[in-house]
C-alpha positions as CSV (number, residue, x, y, z in Angstrom):
1,M,95.5,112.9,109.3
2,K,98.4,113.0,106.8
3,S,100.8,114.0,109.4
4,K,99.8,110.9,111.5
5,I,100.1,108.5,108.8
6,K,103.3,109.9,108.1
7,E,104.3,109.7,111.8
8,G,103.2,106.1,111.7
9,V,105.3,105.1,108.5
10,I,108.2,106.6,109.8
11,L,108.0,104.7,113.1
12,G,107.3,101.6,111.3
13,I,110.6,101.8,109.1
14,I,112.4,102.5,112.1
15,Q,111.1,99.6,113.6
16,I,111.8,97.4,110.5
17,V,115.6,98.6,110.5
18,L,115.4,98.1,114.7
19,Y,114.2,94.4,114.6
20,S,116.3,93.3,111.9
21,I,119.3,94.7,113.7
22,L,118.1,92.9,116.8
23,C,117.8,89.5,114.7
24,I,121.4,89.8,113.5
25,N,122.2,90.6,117.0
26,F,121.0,87.4,118.1
27,R,123.2,85.5,115.7
28,A,126.2,87.4,116.7
29,V,125.7,86.8,120.4
30,A,125.1,82.9,119.7
31,Q,127.8,82.6,117.7
32,G,130.3,84.4,119.6
33,N,130.8,87.4,117.1
34,Y,131.8,90.0,119.5
35,H,132.5,93.0,117.2
36,E,129.3,92.0,115.2
37,A,127.4,91.9,118.6
38,A,128.7,95.3,119.9
39,I,128.0,97.1,116.9
40,T,124.5,96.0,116.6
41,D,124.0,96.6,120.5
42,F,125.2,100.3,119.7
43,L,122.9,100.7,116.9
44,I,119.8,99.1,119.0
45,A,120.4,101.3,122.1
46,S,120.7,104.4,119.7
47,M,117.5,103.6,117.9
48,N,115.4,102.7,120.9
49,F,116.5,105.9,122.5
50,F,115.1,107.7,119.6
51,V,112.0,105.6,119.5
52,I,111.1,106.2,123.0
53,R,111.7,110.1,122.9
54,K,109.5,110.3,119.7
55,I,106.6,108.1,121.7
56,A,107.2,110.0,125.0
57,Q,106.5,113.5,123.2
58,S,103.1,112.4,121.5
59,T,99.8,112.2,123.3
60,D,97.9,110.6,120.5
61,T,99.4,107.2,119.9
62,L,97.1,104.6,118.0
63,H,99.0,105.6,114.5
64,Q,102.2,105.3,116.6
65,W,101.1,101.8,117.7
66,I,100.3,100.4,114.4
67,G,103.5,101.6,112.9
68,Y,105.5,100.3,115.7
69,V,104.0,96.6,115.7
70,A,103.8,96.4,111.8
71,G,107.5,97.5,111.5
72,S,108.5,95.2,114.4
73,V,107.1,92.0,112.6
74,I,108.2,93.0,109.1
75,G,111.6,93.6,110.8
76,S,111.8,90.1,112.4
77,Y,111.2,88.3,108.8
78,L,113.7,90.8,107.1
79,G,116.5,90.5,110.0
80,I,116.1,86.6,110.3
81,Y,116.4,86.5,106.3
82,L,119.5,89.0,106.4
83,S,121.0,87.1,109.5
84,I,120.9,84.0,107.3
85,I,122.8,85.8,104.4
86,L,125.6,87.6,106.6
87,N,126.5,84.3,108.1
88,N,126.6,81.7,105.8
């Protein structure tokens, strides 16, 4: 049980970072910031690779799904906030 909680929390943290980067990327693309968009694209692709790999190697995924979804929602809120700060 402890390892499932740890795995869910780790996946949640990864998703928070990933969705924050996605929001920053959206703004960079909308504003035509090529370098910022390219850097965030690289980070998004790299993180997605590891998330997909992590989930694909597991058979019991409920705890992963909870961490994935919760991290995604929190990451969107954080990413919107950060993108406003970075681009003002």
